[in-house]
C-alpha positions as CSV (number, residue, x, y, z in Angstrom):
1,M,-118.9,236.2,-116.0
2,N,-118.7,232.3,-118.1
3,I,-118.5,229.3,-116.5
4,G,-115.0,228.9,-117.7
5,K,-113.5,232.1,-116.1
6,I,-115.0,230.9,-113.0
7,S,-113.6,227.1,-113.9
8,I,-109.9,229.1,-114.4
9,I,-110.3,231.2,-111.5
10,F,-110.7,228.8,-108.6
11,F,-108.1,226.6,-110.3
12,I,-105.7,229.6,-110.0
13,I,-106.8,230.0,-106.4
14,F,-106.7,226.1,-105.7
15,I,-102.8,226.4,-106.8
16,A,-101.4,229.5,-104.7
17,S,-103.0,227.3,-101.5
18,V,-101.1,224.0,-102.1
19,S,-98.0,226.0,-102.6
20,V,-98.1,228.6,-99.6
21,A,-98.9,225.4,-98.3
22,S,-96.5,222.9,-99.0
23,A,-93.7,226.2,-98.1
24,G,-95.3,225.9,-94.5
25,E,-94.3,221.8,-95.0
26,F,-91.0,222.2,-96.5
27,D,-90.4,225.2,-93.4
28,F,-91.5,223.3,-91.1
29,L,-88.5,221.0,-91.4
30,E,-86.3,223.4,-92.1
31,N,-86.4,224.2,-89.3
32,S,-86.1,221.4,-88.1
33,S,-83.3,220.4,-88.9
34,Q,-82.0,223.5,-87.8
35,T,-82.3,223.2,-84.1
36,Q,-80.0,220.0,-84.6
37,S,-77.1,221.0,-83.8
38,I,-74.2,219.3,-83.0
39,G,-72.3,218.3,-79.7
40,D,-70.9,216.1,-77.4
41,I,-72.7,213.4,-76.0
42,S,-71.5,212.9,-72.1
43,E,-72.7,210.4,-69.4
44,D,-72.2,210.0,-65.8
45,I,-72.9,205.9,-66.1
46,G,-73.9,205.0,-62.8
47,G,-74.0,208.8,-62.3
48,D,-71.9,208.1,-59.0
49,G,-68.5,209.9,-61.0
50,I,-67.2,206.5,-61.6
51,L,-67.5,206.3,-65.2
52,K,-67.9,208.9,-67.8
53,L,-68.2,208.1,-71.5
54,N,-68.2,211.1,-73.9
55,I,-68.4,211.0,-77.7
56,A,-67.3,214.3,-79.1
57,N,-68.9,215.9,-83.1
58,C,-71.6,214.0,-82.8
59,Y,-75.7,214.2,-83.2
60,K,-77.8,212.6,-80.7
61,L,-80.6,210.7,-82.9
62,D,-82.3,209.1,-79.8
63,E,-82.1,207.6,-76.6
64,K,-84.6,204.9,-74.7
65,S,-84.0,202.4,-71.2
66,I,-83.6,198.6,-73.6
67,P,-84.4,195.0,-72.1
68,D,-81.8,193.0,-69.7
69,G,-79.7,191.5,-72.8
70,S,-75.9,189.8,-72.8
71,F,-73.2,189.7,-75.6
72,S,-69.7,187.8,-75.6
73,N,-66.2,188.8,-76.3
74,L,-64.0,186.5,-79.1
75,N,-63.2,184.2,-76.6
76,G,-66.7,182.8,-76.2
77,E,-67.6,184.6,-72.5
78,N,-70.4,185.6,-71.9
79,F,-71.3,189.2,-70.2
80,T,-74.9,190.5,-69.7
81,W,-76.2,193.8,-69.5
82,K,-78.8,195.3,-66.8
83,N,-80.9,198.2,-67.0
84,A,-79.0,199.7,-69.7
85,K,-79.5,202.7,-72.2
86,N,-79.1,203.2,-75.2
87,I,-78.3,206.3,-77.4
88,S,-77.8,205.9,-81.1
89,F,-76.1,209.1,-82.5
90,S,-74.8,210.5,-86.4
91,D,-71.0,211.1,-86.1
92,E,-69.9,214.5,-88.2
93,M,-69.1,212.0,-91.2
94,G,-72.6,211.2,-90.7
95,F,-71.8,207.9,-89.9
96,D,-75.0,206.0,-87.6
97,S,-74.2,204.3,-84.2
98,Y,-75.1,204.1,-80.9
99,V,-73.6,203.4,-77.8
100,I,-75.2,201.1,-74.7
101,F,-74.3,201.6,-71.1
102,W,-75.2,200.5,-67.9
103,K,-74.2,199.7,-63.9
104,A,-75.3,196.5,-62.4
105,S,-74.6,194.0,-59.3
106,P,-70.7,192.3,-59.5
107,D,-73.0,188.9,-58.7
108,D,-74.3,189.3,-63.1
109,Y,-70.3,188.6,-63.9
110,N,-67.4,186.1,-63.1
111,L,-65.0,188.6,-61.1
112,N,-62.5,187.5,-58.6
113,T,-63.8,190.8,-56.4
114,S,-61.2,189.2,-54.1
115,S,-58.1,192.0,-55.4
116,D,-57.7,195.0,-53.9
117,K,-57.6,197.3,-57.3
118,D,-60.4,197.6,-60.5
119,L,-60.4,195.3,-62.4
120,Y,-61.2,196.2,-66.8
121,I,-62.2,193.8,-69.4
122,S,-61.6,195.5,-72.5
123,G,-62.6,193.5,-76.3
124,Y,-64.4,192.8,-79.3
125,T,-68.2,191.1,-80.2
126,P,-68.3,188.7,-82.6
127,R,-71.7,190.2,-83.9
128,Y,-69.9,193.2,-85.9
129,Q,-66.8,193.8,-83.8
130,D,-68.5,196.1,-81.8
131,I,-66.8,197.0,-79.4
132,F,-67.2,196.9,-75.1
133,F,-65.7,197.7,-72.3
134,L,-66.0,196.6,-68.4
135,E,-65.1,198.3,-64.8
136,Y,-65.4,196.9,-61.6
137,S,-64.9,199.4,-59.1
138,K,-63.8,197.8,-55.8
139,S,-65.0,201.3,-54.0
140,K,-68.0,201.1,-55.3
141,N,-68.7,197.4,-54.8
142,A,-70.3,197.4,-58.6
143,V,-69.6,197.0,-62.4
144,Y,-69.8,199.4,-65.1
145,G,-70.0,198.6,-69.3
146,V,-70.2,200.3,-72.3
147,I,-71.3,198.6,-75.7
148,L,-70.3,201.0,-78.5
149,G,-71.9,199.9,-82.3
150,N,-69.2,198.6,-84.8
151,H,-71.1,198.0,-87.9
152,N,-69.1,200.6,-90.4
153,Q,-66.0,199.2,-88.6
154,M,-64.9,202.6,-88.1
155,Y,-64.3,202.6,-84.7
156,S,-61.4,201.1,-83.2
157,Q,-60.7,199.6,-79.4
158,S,-58.8,202.8,-78.7
159,D,-62.1,205.5,-79.8
160,L,-63.8,203.8,-76.9
161,V,-61.3,203.9,-74.1
162,Y,-59.0,206.2,-75.1
163,D,-61.1,208.9,-76.3
164,M,-65.2,208.6,-74.9
165,L,-63.8,206.7,-71.7
166,G,-60.7,209.2,-71.1
167,F,-58.3,207.0,-69.7
168,D,-54.3,206.6,-71.7
169,E,-51.4,204.3,-72.1
170,S,-50.5,204.8,-68.9
171,Q,-53.6,203.3,-66.8
172,F,-54.0,200.1,-69.7
173,D,-52.5,199.2,-72.8
174,V,-55.5,197.9,-75.3
175,S,-53.6,196.8,-78.3
176,S,-52.1,194.2,-76.3
177,D,-55.1,192.7,-76.4
178,V,-58.0,192.1,-77.9
179,T,-60.3,189.1,-77.0
180,G,-61.5,190.7,-73.8
181,N,-58.9,189.2,-70.8
182,L,-58.8,191.2,-67.6
183,L,-56.9,194.7,-67.9
184,S,-55.2,195.5,-65.0
185,S,-55.1,199.0,-63.7
186,G,-51.1,200.2,-64.2
187,S,-50.2,197.6,-66.5
188,S,-51.0,195.8,-70.1
189,S,-52.9,192.5,-70.4
190,S,-51.8,190.0,-69.1
191,G,-53.2,187.4,-71.9
192,S,-52.1,188.7,-75.5
193,S,-53.4,187.3,-79.3
194,S,-52.4,188.4,-82.9
195,G,-53.7,188.8,-85.4
196,G,-56.3,190.9,-83.5
197,H,-58.0,193.5,-84.9
198,Y,-56.6,196.2,-83.3
199,G,-52.6,195.8,-82.2
200,G,-49.9,199.3,-82.3
201,V,-50.6,201.7,-84.2
202,D,-54.2,202.7,-85.6
203,T,-54.5,202.5,-89.5
204,S,-58.9,202.0,-89.5
205,P,-60.0,204.6,-91.7
206,Y,-61.7,206.5,-89.6
207,H,-58.9,206.8,-86.7
208,L,-56.6,207.4,-89.7
209,A,-59.5,210.6,-91.5
210,K,-59.9,212.4,-87.4
211,N,-55.9,211.9,-86.7
212,D,-54.1,212.1,-89.7
213,P,-56.0,212.8,-92.5
214,G,-52.5,212.7,-94.7
215,A,-51.7,209.3,-93.9
216,Y,-55.6,208.4,-94.8
217,Y,-54.5,209.4,-98.6
218,D,-51.2,207.4,-98.3
219,H,-52.6,204.5,-96.8
220,Y,-56.2,204.3,-98.8
221,E,-56.9,204.5,-101.9
222,Y,-59.0,208.1,-103.0
223,G,-63.0,207.1,-102.8
224,D,-62.3,204.3,-100.9
225,N,-64.9,205.3,-98.9
226,Y,-67.1,208.4,-100.1
227,K,-68.4,209.5,-96.7
228,I,-64.9,210.1,-95.0
229,D,-63.6,211.6,-98.5
230,D,-66.3,214.1,-98.7
231,Y,-66.3,215.2,-95.0
232,L,-62.1,215.4,-95.3
233,E,-63.2,217.2,-99.0
234,S,-65.1,219.8,-96.6
235,Q,-62.7,220.2,-94.2
236,G,-60.1,220.8,-97.6
237,F,-58.3,218.2,-98.4
238,D,-58.0,216.6,-101.4
């Protein structure tokens, strides 16, 4: 057998080996993605049943503890988080976001804890219009907090408070205040804000697409948001 034939045989063996190895690599990636299934993120914040978070139809990407930090509402008031966790996730439409949650002592907050009722604060932050919710529990003498990332401007205050935290308008109405004043249980906020991010009917693209696709297409031009449009097309809307 001459040198030319030997070289060709070795070349064929090499190509076959690379092909097998490559196939194995891509099989591993495919299997990895197949093991990630859509589901819900459910968290009992503080582990005592006071405030529960549920984000439906999403993929959890990562979960980690984060350093203590702070944020402000649209009025410029500062709030802190301590011993918090950050969960990053991708929703059913392919948007990536995150949620931060924690339980802390009321001593870290400027709250009037002499009230015989639980206290609630909800609003938006100047940074990316992230949405926050704080609850002071009288029975536990503790503050529970949540911040929902809103970089894509796809979420509303009602998405967090009603859909993810399970409250309803009979408990309090978030549409009357977006700045982050106290909300009293059983009544609307004592403050109000005009020209806020959310007031009355929620017409944010994400909310409409999830709850009323027809209204989404009436309100926004086709192609306004390709991820939403692709999602709705996959659900049979056009």
